[in-house]
C-alpha positions in Angstrom: -5.0 -3.8 -16.1 -3.8 -3.8 -12.4 -3.3 -7.5 -12.3 -1.5 -7.6 -15.7 0.9 -4.8 -14.6 4.0 -6.0 -12.9 4.2 -2.8 -10.8 1.6 -0.2 -10.1 3.2 3.1 -9.1 1.6 5.4 -6.6 2.8 9.0 -6.2 1.0 10.9 -3.5 1.3 14.7 -3.6 1.3 15.6 0.1 3.0 12.9 2.1 2.7 14.8 5.4 -1.1 14.3 5.8 -1.7 11.4 8.1 -3.3 8.5 6.1 -3.6 10.9 3.2 -2.7 8.4 0.5 -4.8 8.0 -2.7 -7.8 5.6 -2.7 -5.9 4.1 -5.7 -3.8 2.2 -3.2 -6.9 0.2 -2.0 -8.1 -0.3 -5.6 -4.8 -1.7 -6.8 -4.3 -4.0 -3.7 -7.9 -5.2 -3.9 -7.4 -6.2 -7.5 -4.2 -8.1 -6.7 -1.7 -5.7 -8.1 1.7 -4.9 -6.5 1.7 -1.3 -5.3 5.0 0.7 -5.1 4.4 4.1 -3.6 6.2 7.0 -2.0 6.4 7.2 1.8 3.2 8.7 3.2 2.6 9.5 6.9 0.8 6.7 8.7 1.3 4.1 6.0 3.2 1.8 8.5 0.2 2.0 10.9 -2.1 0.3 8.4 0.1 -1.8 6.2 3.2 -3.9 6.5 5.8 -2.0 4.6 9.6 -1.7 4.2 11.1 1.2 6.3 13.8 3.5 4.8 17.0 1.5 4.3 15.3 -1.9 4.9 15.2 -4.6 2.2 12.0 -5.5 0.4 10.6 -8.8 1.8 7.8 -11.1 0.8 5.8 -10.5 3.9 5.0 -6.9 3.0 1.6 -5.6 1.8 3.1 -3.0 -0.5 6.5 -1.5 -1.3 7.6 2.0 -0.3 10.3 4.1 -1.9 12.0 7.0 -0.1 13.9 8.8 -2.9 14.2 8.8 -6.7 17.2 6.6 -6.6 15.5 4.2 -4.1 12.5 4.1 -6.6 14.8 2.9 -9.4 16.5 0.4 -7.1 13.1 -1.0 -5.9 11.8 -1.3 -9.5 15.0 -3.1 -10.6 14.7 -5.5 -7.6 11.0 -6.2 -8.1 11.3 -6.8 -11.8 14.1 -9.3 -11.1 12.3 -11.1 -8.3 8.9 -12.4 -9.6 8.2 -14.6 -6.6 8.7 -11.9 -4.0 6.7 -9.4 -6.2 3.8 -11.8 -6.5 3.8 -12.7 -2.8 3.7 -9.0 -1.8 0.8 -8.5 -4.2 -1.1 -11.4 -2.6 -0.4 -10.1 0.9 -1.7 -6.7 0.0 -4.9 -8.1 -1.6 -5.5 -10.3 1.5 -5.0 -7.3 3.9 -7.5 -5.1 1.9 -10.1 -7.8 1.5 -9.9 -8.7 5.2 -9.8 -5.2 6.8 -10.3 -2.4 4.3 -13.6 -2.9 2.5 -16.3 -0.3 2.1 -18.2 -2.0 4.9 -15.2 -1.5 7.2 -14.9 2.2 6.3 -18.7 2.8 6.8 -18.5 1.1 10.2 -15.6 3.3 11.1 -17.4 6.4 10.0 -20.5 5.5 12.0 -18.4 4.9 15.0 -16.7 8.3 14.7 -20.1 10.0 14.2 -21.6 8.3 17.2 -18.6 9.2 19.4 -18.8 12.8 18.3 -22.6 13.0 19.0 -22.1 11.9 22.6 
């Protein structure tokens, strides 16, 4: 379903929590879908995204919108630019498969636990 959808929309409830986005983001990207989401704190620390006012480019991992009107503009742009949309989806998939697997998360958790136990 994710791969056959042109755009997968993410709407996180509390965007002020650092790295508090939905696990859906990883699932969509891993499956090769394009993810369009609201701006959530810390997203730019983990993924290549467009900042507020910046254009969408093909080197991003996902696309971020900053208001309702920006969401509509981004959807229009992405639906009208298949090549860019597909390249962003591939970038996102490559990023997740290279750096954000369950193995990566478990290693990170073990590292945090070991650090706290010292």
